[in-house]
C-alpha positions as CSV (number, residue, x, y, z in Angstrom):
1,M,-15.3,26.5,-0.4
2,K,-14.7,22.7,-0.3
3,Q,-12.0,21.5,2.0
4,G,-9.4,19.1,0.7
5,I,-5.7,18.8,0.1
6,W,-3.5,20.2,-2.6
7,T,-1.3,17.8,-4.5
8,T,0.4,17.7,-7.9
9,Q,-0.8,15.6,-10.8
10,P,2.1,13.2,-11.4
11,L,2.3,13.3,-15.2
12,L,1.5,17.0,-15.9
13,R,2.8,18.5,-12.7
14,I,-0.4,20.5,-12.4
15,P,-1.5,21.4,-8.8
16,I,-5.0,20.0,-8.1
17,L,-7.2,20.1,-5.1
18,L,-8.4,16.6,-3.9
19,S,-11.6,16.6,-1.9
20,R,-12.0,14.4,1.2
21,E,-14.1,12.1,-0.9
22,A,-11.4,11.7,-3.5
23,L,-8.8,11.1,-0.7
24,H,-11.0,8.5,0.8
25,G,-11.4,6.8,-2.6
26,I,-7.6,6.7,-3.0
27,K,-7.2,5.1,0.4
28,I,-9.8,2.5,-0.4
29,E,-8.1,1.7,-3.7
30,R,-4.7,1.3,-2.0
31,E,-6.2,-1.1,0.6
32,A,-7.9,-3.1,-2.2
33,N,-4.6,-3.3,-4.1
34,Q,-2.8,-4.5,-1.0
35,F,-5.5,-7.1,-0.3
36,A,-5.2,-8.4,-3.9
37,A,-1.4,-8.5,-3.8
38,E,-1.5,-10.6,-0.6
39,L,-4.2,-12.9,-2.0
40,L,-2.5,-13.5,-5.3
41,M,1.1,-13.4,-4.2
42,P,1.3,-14.7,-0.6
43,E,4.6,-13.8,1.1
44,E,5.7,-17.3,1.9
45,E,4.9,-18.6,-1.7
46,I,6.8,-15.6,-3.3
47,R,9.8,-16.3,-1.0
48,K,9.8,-20.0,-2.1
49,A,9.4,-19.2,-5.7
50,W,12.4,-16.7,-5.6
51,K,14.5,-19.2,-3.7
52,N,13.6,-22.1,-6.1
53,L,14.3,-20.3,-9.4
54,P,15.5,-22.8,-12.0
55,E,19.3,-23.2,-12.5
56,D,19.0,-21.6,-15.9
57,W,17.0,-18.6,-14.7
58,F,19.6,-16.2,-16.3
59,D,18.2,-17.2,-19.7
60,Q,15.1,-15.4,-18.7
61,K,14.2,-12.5,-16.4
62,P,13.4,-13.8,-12.9
63,L,10.4,-11.5,-12.6
64,E,9.0,-12.9,-15.8
65,I,9.4,-16.5,-14.5
66,I,7.7,-15.8,-11.2
67,A,5.0,-13.5,-12.6
68,K,4.0,-16.3,-15.0
69,Q,3.9,-18.8,-12.1
70,F,1.5,-16.6,-10.1
71,K,-0.4,-15.4,-13.2
72,V,0.3,-11.7,-12.4
73,S,2.0,-8.9,-14.3
74,E,5.7,-8.3,-13.8
75,G,4.8,-4.8,-12.6
76,A,2.5,-6.2,-9.9
77,L,5.2,-8.6,-8.9
78,F,7.8,-5.9,-8.8
79,I,5.7,-3.8,-6.4
80,R,5.1,-6.9,-4.2
81,L,8.8,-7.7,-4.0
82,K,9.5,-4.1,-2.9
83,Q,6.8,-4.4,-0.2
84,L,8.3,-7.7,1.1
85,K,11.9,-6.4,1.2
86,G,14.8,-8.8,1.3
87,I,13.7,-10.7,-1.8
88,G,15.6,-10.1,-5.0
89,L,15.9,-6.5,-5.9
90,G,19.3,-5.9,-4.5
91,S,19.3,-8.6,-1.8
């Protein structure tokens, strides 16, 4: 029997067994995503962009403004802001 870890598939809530190879692949993908986020959205530049939102930013969504500036999706920017803590999102 293969060894692995039991987890739940998020959308269907079905228990599945992940092999060590699959877990390793997930770890590598997370590391690649983190590298890409840091490359495309450097912390200092994101902090500057948030601080320097235009006076009329309330006419648009702040995430939309900054995401366009960095040429990333709003979802990717949202995740990056959560990682950086202290920027927007309740601060």
